[in-house]
Residue, then its C-alpha position, 0 to 999 in steps of 0.5 A: m315827791k310833789k316837786r318831782m311831779m311838778s318838774i315832770l309836768l313842767l317838762f311835759v308842758l315845755i315839750l308840748s309848747a316846743c312842738g306847737n311852736q315848730a308846727t306853727e313855724k312850719e305853717q308860717e313858713k309855708a304861708t310865707k312861701e305861698t305869699n312870696e310866690p308869683k300867683t301864676m307860672t308858665y307851664q310848657s304843655e304839649t300845645g305850647p306855653i300856658e299861664v297857669p296858677t302857681n298853686p291851684k285850689r279848684v281844679v276840674v279834671l275832664s279825663s279819668f286817666l289824669a285825675g288820679s295824679v292830681m289827687a295823689l299830689d293833694v290838689p283839690i278837685v272840684g269837678v271830675d268825669s264819670w269814670a273817675k267818680m265811679n272809681p272806689r279808690y278815688e272816693p275819699y278824694l272826691k267826696d265834694a267833687k261834682e260830676v261834669t263832662d266837657e259839654s256841661l259848660e254852665q256847671i263847670i262855670e259854677l264851680e269857678p275852677d282856676l285850672i282845667i285839665a283835659a284830654s286832647t280828645n275832649k270837646n269844647l276845648d276853646k270854650l273851656k279855655e275861656i273859663a279857666p287856663t286849660v291844659t290838655y294831654t294825649y294818652g300814651k304820648v309819654d309813658y305812664l310815669t312821665q305822665h305823672l311827672e308832667i302833672g307834677k310840673l303843672l301843679n308846681k309839685e315836680e319834686e313830690a312827683k319825682k320822689w314818688i316815681e323813684d320809690f315806686k319803681k324800686r318797690a315794683q321791681q323788687a316785688g317783680e324779682e320775688i315773683r319771678a323767683k317764685i313762679g319761674e322766669n318763663a311763666t307767663v301772665s295775661v290780663i283780661e277784662n270783660f266789658d259789656k259782652q266783649l272780652y279783651v286782653f291787654g299789652n304793656n301800657w293800657g292800665r289794669g296793672t299792665e305797666i307794673l307786670y310787664q314794664e317794672m316786674k319784667l313778667k312775660m306775656p303769652k305769645a298771642v298777647e304779644e303779637h296782637a295786643l302789644k302795639d295798640g295796648y288792647y285786643a278784642i277776643s272771642l271766647e273760642v280763642l281765649p285759651q290761646f291768650a291765657g297765660d300760666y297766670v291770669i289777672f281778670s279785671k272783672n266788671a261784675d255788671g257785665d256779661l260773665s256767662f263765659t266763665e260758666t263754659e267748658t272752654y273757660k273752665n278747661i284753661p290751665a290757669v283756671k284749673n290750677n286756681r291761678v286766676f286773680e280777680a280784681n274789681a275792674k272799676e278800681f283797676y282801670f288806670n295807671d296813676p299813683i293811687t291805682l298803681e299803689y293798689q295794683l302793686e299790693f294786689f300783685k304782691k298779695h296774690f303772687l306772694g301771699e303778702 
């Protein structure tokens, strides 16, 4: 019996040792790869070729529509804008990141970034380029998934970005088929949001889950939304015309700190989607964007509310 127990213990130790060796080998392989890689590479940005670090370790992101892709690709962010910082979905990734702006140059210098990612509309781009290699993107110049792929190329993680995109499209389209089968091919869905004292509806490329609903799931938007919001991505409306823009189902991207008095009006209460309990409320602060972290949340949100999953 003792010999048998000793044999089992020996086997267990050998297994643990083998696992440990495999883990060590993988770590060594990764370290060797990083050591052998050149420290910089050339990235073809929309403004031309830029020399950037091959494996950036301290990234500052000055535009919130870009931050989520960096986080999703597991690249450390040391500085980020206020919109990204307030997003509850980003919180686990930004615990140690400082809130910065394109005007807080001294604070950015103190963070010692090896790469700065910004929007083409950010200020002080020439000064930022003196601090670290600075790559800019124009919102909407490419579609939302190509944008993630571009960030993947910049961060030397193109394959990871490609794999996620392919997998996400499959899952979103499959969920879309199930949702259309349940609510009907002709059912309409609209996305509304309150911001300060203004109401907005959205087209098919302005975050808030619109890319998933309309591009991947092929759900239909009301005619009024198509006519007014599709071109620019969003459209400001008054309470009086809200019923014209409300679909059979409404996704309400809700700013709890904004003016919500419209929800107490008879105009709102008499909208069919409201009367039929087909208004699905989301926290606007975690629903704004269209990066992988936000998209994964939005997809689960839609599956839960449309399919009960």
